[in-house]
TORBA-152386 format. One record per atom (N, C-alpha, C): residue in three letters; x, y, z; atom name; residue number from 1. Coordinates in Angstrom, 3 decimals. Layout:
<rs>
rest|east|north|up|atom|nr
ala|X|Y|Z|CA|NUM
...
</rs>
This chain:
<rs>
rest|east|north|up|atom|nr
ala|127.653|79.797|186.944|N|1
ala|127.273|81.198|186.873|CA|1
ala|125.959|81.381|187.604|C|1
thr|125.788|82.502|188.195|N|2
thr|124.552|82.801|188.903|CA|2
thr|123.810|83.882|188.146|C|2
ser|122.547|83.662|187.907|N|3
ser|121.753|84.650|187.195|CA|3
ser|121.118|85.595|188.192|C|3
tyr|120.297|86.490|187.688|N|4
tyr|119.611|87.466|188.516|CA|4
tyr|118.770|86.792|189.579|C|4
gly|118.097|85.714|189.237|N|5
gly|117.252|85.020|190.198|CA|5
gly|117.598|83.552|190.262|C|5
gly|117.219|82.804|189.228|N|6
gly|117.505|81.374|189.203|CA|6
gly|118.973|81.115|188.956|C|6
thr|119.468|80.027|189.472|N|7
thr|120.869|79.676|189.284|CA|7
thr|120.991|78.714|188.118|C|7
ile|121.886|79.014|187.217|N|8
ile|122.090|78.207|186.025|CA|8
ile|123.440|77.523|186.131|C|8
ser|123.499|76.264|185.762|N|9
ser|124.781|75.575|185.661|CA|9
ser|125.362|75.854|184.290|C|9
thr|126.663|75.999|184.228|N|10
thr|127.316|76.147|182.935|CA|10
thr|128.284|74.994|182.757|C|10
his|128.300|74.441|181.564|N|11
his|129.125|73.275|181.279|CA|11
his|129.744|73.413|179.907|C|11
ser|130.790|72.656|179.684|N|12
ser|131.396|72.618|178.357|CA|12
ser|130.523|71.757|177.449|C|12
pro|130.610|71.951|176.151|N|13
pro|129.787|71.165|175.217|CA|13
pro|130.022|69.661|175.299|C|13
glu|131.170|69.223|175.808|N|14
glu|131.459|67.791|175.875|CA|14
glu|130.445|67.039|176.744|C|14
gly|129.920|67.656|177.788|N|15
gly|128.978|66.993|178.684|CA|15
gly|127.596|66.794|178.099|C|15
val|127.292|67.490|177.023|N|16
val|125.960|67.404|176.420|CA|16
val|125.676|65.995|175.924|C|16
asp|126.675|65.317|175.408|N|17
asp|126.486|63.962|174.876|CA|17
asp|126.001|62.981|175.933|C|17
lys|126.260|63.251|177.195|N|18
lys|125.880|62.338|178.274|CA|18
lys|124.476|62.605|178.810|C|18
met|123.865|63.716|178.411|N|19
met|122.523|64.049|178.888|CA|19
met|121.502|63.141|178.219|C|19
lys|120.532|62.691|178.986|N|20
lys|119.494|61.811|178.452|CA|20
lys|118.131|62.499|178.578|C|20
pro|117.440|62.714|177.450|N|21
pro|116.119|63.341|177.499|CA|21
pro|115.098|62.481|178.246|C|21
val|114.170|63.153|178.915|N|22
val|113.046|62.493|179.587|CA|22
val|111.871|62.614|178.625|C|22
lys|111.646|61.589|177.823|N|23
lys|110.743|61.692|176.673|CA|23
lys|109.253|61.749|177.007|C|23
asp|108.860|61.373|178.214|N|24
asp|107.429|61.343|178.520|CA|24
asp|106.917|62.654|179.125|C|24
arg|107.744|63.704|179.127|N|25
arg|107.304|64.975|179.697|CA|25
arg|107.878|66.127|178.880|C|25
arg|107.020|67.038|178.467|N|26
arg|107.465|68.209|177.705|CA|26
arg|107.305|69.449|178.572|C|26
ile|108.210|70.400|178.373|N|27
ile|108.108|71.684|179.062|CA|27
ile|108.182|72.801|178.027|C|27
lys|107.664|73.956|178.392|N|28
lys|107.743|75.133|177.535|CA|28
lys|108.690|76.125|178.204|C|28
val|109.682|76.572|177.456|N|29
val|110.599|77.601|177.931|CA|29
val|110.227|78.887|177.199|C|29
his|109.917|79.923|177.964|N|30
his|109.473|81.205|177.417|CA|30
his|110.625|82.204|177.525|C|30
phe|110.880|82.950|176.462|N|31
phe|111.981|83.903|176.428|CA|31
phe|111.451|85.331|176.414|C|31
thr|112.086|86.186|177.189|N|32
thr|111.754|87.606|177.213|CA|32
thr|113.042|88.404|177.039|C|32
ala|112.915|89.698|176.872|N|33
ala|114.085|90.574|176.774|CA|33
ala|113.699|91.954|177.279|C|33
asp|114.475|92.446|178.199|N|34
asp|114.291|93.797|178.727|CA|34
asp|115.643|94.499|178.687|C|34
thr|115.614|95.801|178.573|N|35
thr|116.856|96.567|178.622|CA|35
thr|116.716|97.672|179.658|C|35
ala|117.845|98.090|180.199|N|36
ala|117.855|99.219|181.127|CA|36
ala|117.421|100.470|180.372|C|36
ala|116.854|101.421|181.094|N|37
ala|116.358|102.638|180.459|CA|37
ala|117.458|103.372|179.687|C|37
ala|118.690|103.315|180.174|N|38
ala|119.797|104.012|179.515|CA|38
ala|120.361|103.237|178.321|C|38
met|119.987|101.982|178.178|N|39
met|120.504|101.155|177.075|CA|39
met|119.735|101.474|175.807|C|39
leu|120.451|101.845|174.775|N|40
leu|119.816|102.285|173.536|CA|40
leu|119.481|101.155|172.578|C|40
trp|119.830|99.937|172.912|N|41
trp|119.607|98.829|171.993|CA|41
trp|118.137|98.448|171.878|C|41
asn|117.772|97.932|170.701|N|42
asn|116.523|97.199|170.516|CA|42
asn|116.907|95.730|170.677|C|42
phe|116.316|95.059|171.636|N|43
phe|116.749|93.711|172.012|CA|43
phe|115.524|92.825|172.156|C|43
lys|115.510|91.667|171.457|N|44
lys|114.343|90.788|171.543|CA|44
lys|114.732|89.351|171.197|C|44
pro|113.979|88.382|171.724|N|45
pro|114.223|86.990|171.335|CA|45
pro|113.676|86.752|169.931|C|45
gln|114.334|85.885|169.172|N|46
gln|113.830|85.541|167.844|CA|46
gln|112.684|84.548|167.929|C|46
gln|112.550|83.873|169.044|N|47
gln|111.433|82.968|169.286|CA|47
gln|110.912|83.259|170.693|C|47
arg|109.614|83.214|170.869|N|48
arg|109.028|83.482|172.190|CA|48
arg|109.069|82.256|173.084|C|48
asp|108.900|81.083|172.502|N|49
asp|108.837|79.845|173.281|CA|49
asp|109.564|78.729|172.548|C|49
ile|110.047|77.771|173.330|N|50
ile|110.559|76.513|172.801|CA|50
ile|109.935|75.406|173.636|C|50
asn|109.360|74.407|172.977|N|51
asn|108.831|73.231|173.665|CA|51
asn|109.854|72.118|173.530|C|51
leu|110.229|71.516|174.654|N|52
leu|111.224|70.457|174.623|CA|52
leu|111.029|69.512|175.792|C|52
val|111.757|68.414|175.751|N|53
val|111.724|67.464|176.864|CA|53
val|112.954|67.716|177.722|C|53
pro|112.848|67.561|179.052|N|54
pro|114.004|67.767|179.926|CA|54
pro|115.177|66.896|179.485|C|54
gly|116.354|67.487|179.443|N|55
gly|117.553|66.794|179.000|CA|55
gly|117.865|66.997|177.533|C|55
glu|116.900|67.519|176.785|N|56
glu|117.104|67.781|175.363|CA|56
glu|117.859|69.103|175.199|C|56
thr|118.786|69.147|174.265|N|57
thr|119.517|70.376|173.978|CA|57
thr|118.715|71.208|172.987|C|57
ala|118.629|72.508|173.242|N|58
ala|117.899|73.403|172.348|CA|58
ala|118.691|74.694|172.185|C|58
leu|118.489|75.349|171.069|N|59
leu|119.118|76.635|170.803|CA|59
leu|118.070|77.730|170.859|C|59
ala|118.460|78.877|171.377|N|60
ala|117.602|80.056|171.382|CA|60
ala|118.430|81.219|170.852|C|60
phe|117.800|82.088|170.099|N|61
phe|118.516|83.201|169.492|CA|61
phe|117.849|84.519|169.850|C|61
tyr|118.664|85.546|169.996|N|62
tyr|118.201|86.901|170.264|CA|62
tyr|118.736|87.825|169.184|C|62
thr|118.030|88.926|168.963|N|63
thr|118.467|89.960|168.038|CA|63
thr|118.686|91.239|168.826|C|63
ala|119.802|91.892|168.559|N|64
ala|120.094|93.184|169.186|CA|64
ala|120.452|94.168|168.081|C|64
lys|119.933|95.378|168.194|N|65
lys|120.247|96.422|167.216|CA|65
lys|120.559|97.710|167.957|C|65
asn|121.595|98.373|167.516|N|66
asn|121.968|99.672|168.063|CA|66
asn|121.442|100.747|167.112|C|66
pro|120.332|101.398|167.441|N|67
pro|119.768|102.401|166.544|CA|67
pro|120.443|103.773|166.660|C|67
ser|121.434|103.888|167.544|N|68
ser|122.065|105.190|167.775|CA|68
ser|123.186|105.459|166.769|C|68
asp|123.753|106.636|166.866|N|69
asp|124.845|107.044|165.984|CA|69
asp|126.221|106.854|166.615|C|69
val|126.281|106.159|167.753|N|70
val|127.552|105.909|168.449|CA|70
val|127.657|104.428|168.804|C|70
pro|128.874|103.898|168.919|N|71
pro|129.026|102.512|169.372|CA|71
pro|128.519|102.366|170.806|C|71
val|127.894|101.238|171.103|N|72
val|127.382|100.973|172.451|CA|72
val|127.807|99.567|172.860|C|72
val|128.347|99.456|174.075|N|73
val|128.739|98.162|174.628|CA|73
val|127.690|97.749|175.648|C|73
gly|127.264|96.498|175.577|N|74
gly|126.271|95.985|176.516|CA|74
gly|126.702|94.659|177.100|C|74
val|126.196|94.381|178.276|N|75
val|126.395|93.089|178.928|CA|75
val|125.019|92.575|179.303|C|75
ser|124.741|91.358|178.930|N|76
ser|123.439|90.771|179.209|CA|76
ser|123.501|89.904|180.459|C|76
thr|122.409|89.842|181.171|N|77
thr|122.249|88.894|182.271|CA|77
thr|121.014|88.067|181.969|C|77
tyr|120.850|86.983|182.665|N|78
tyr|119.697|86.126|182.421|CA|78
tyr|119.061|85.741|183.744|C|78
asn|117.837|85.304|183.644|N|79
asn|117.048|84.984|184.816|CA|79
asn|116.155|83.800|184.481|C|79
val|115.994|82.907|185.416|N|80
val|115.100|81.768|185.243|CA|80
val|114.046|81.831|186.337|C|80
val|112.785|81.814|185.944|N|81
val|111.683|81.729|186.897|CA|81
val|110.735|80.640|186.430|C|81
pro|110.123|79.893|187.320|N|82
pro|110.296|80.031|188.765|CA|82
pro|111.731|79.702|189.163|C|82
tyr|112.188|80.331|190.229|N|83
tyr|113.570|80.206|190.661|CA|83
tyr|113.987|78.762|190.897|C|83
glu|113.061|77.934|191.339|N|84
glu|113.367|76.523|191.603|CA|84
glu|113.778|75.782|190.325|C|84
ala|113.370|76.289|189.176|N|85
ala|113.695|75.635|187.903|CA|85
ala|115.126|75.907|187.461|C|85
gly|115.752|76.937|187.991|N|86
gly|117.089|77.324|187.567|CA|86
gly|118.117|76.218|187.659|C|86
gln|117.992|75.372|188.668|N|87
gln|118.976|74.296|188.849|CA|87
gln|118.934|73.260|187.731|C|87
tyr|117.874|73.247|186.936|N|88
tyr|117.726|72.251|185.876|CA|88
tyr|118.180|72.750|184.504|C|88
phe|118.640|73.990|184.425|N|89
phe|119.103|74.559|183.165|CA|89
phe|120.622|74.553|183.119|C|89
asn|121.181|74.118|182.011|N|90
asn|122.626|74.118|181.792|CA|90
asn|122.929|74.972|180.571|C|90
lys|123.552|76.105|180.790|N|91
lys|123.946|76.960|179.670|CA|91
lys|125.286|76.486|179.146|C|91
ile|125.337|76.179|177.870|N|92
ile|126.563|75.695|177.254|CA|92
ile|127.333|76.861|176.636|C|92
gln|126.619|77.735|175.968|N|93
gln|127.236|78.909|175.364|CA|93
gln|126.206|80.021|175.369|C|93
cys|126.659|81.262|175.599|N|94
cys|125.718|82.377|175.647|CA|94
cys|126.447|83.678|175.352|C|94
phe|125.799|84.548|174.601|N|95
phe|126.351|85.875|174.360|CA|95
phe|126.481|86.641|175.667|C|95
cys|125.740|86.222|176.684|N|96
cys|125.771|86.927|177.963|CA|96
cys|127.032|86.634|178.770|C|96
phe|127.895|85.762|178.294|N|97
phe|129.130|85.461|179.012|CA|97
phe|130.200|86.532|178.800|C|97
glu|129.995|87.467|177.874|N|98
glu|130.999|88.501|177.612|CA|98
glu|130.338|89.767|177.070|C|98
glu|131.079|90.875|177.125|N|99
glu|130.571|92.144|176.611|CA|99
glu|130.341|92.050|175.105|C|99
gln|129.325|92.768|174.658|N|100
gln|129.015|92.827|173.230|CA|100
gln|129.033|94.294|172.811|C|100
gln|129.724|94.606|171.736|N|101
gln|129.700|95.966|171.204|CA|101
gln|128.958|95.970|169.885|C|101
leu|128.037|96.897|169.769|N|102
leu|127.355|97.122|168.496|CA|102
leu|127.725|98.514|168.011|C|102
asn|128.176|98.589|166.782|N|103
asn|128.497|99.875|166.176|CA|103
asn|127.210|100.588|165.787|C|103
pro|127.291|101.864|165.413|N|104
pro|126.077|102.598|165.052|CA|104
pro|125.247|101.854|163.998|C|104
his|123.988|101.661|164.286|N|105
his|122.999|101.032|163.397|CA|105
his|123.299|99.571|163.076|C|105
glu|124.199|98.955|163.822|N|106
glu|124.523|97.543|163.613|CA|106
glu|123.476|96.656|164.273|C|106
glu|123.190|95.516|163.637|N|107
glu|122.265|94.523|164.201|CA|107
glu|122.973|93.195|164.291|C|107
</rs>
């Protein structure tokens, strides 16, 4: 899959077992969330940063809420910066792989 800027590899969960962490170096992954002006959702990461070693599997969670009185369907995209880092990220599963519908006031 190609993101807005950085390119992310996507793999099935079976390949995760073969990944080997690089234990002598830690990196910080910072999460942000923006929505289009017409999107009525409140959207934010549940954690701002995750510190991990390259090759380590980590989970990140986001919260979305539809504060309107009508159902709203959204599609998320993702971006990795600096762009050169995108090749080192492997997305295994993501809500951004498919449309999400939130009913009125659903979170």
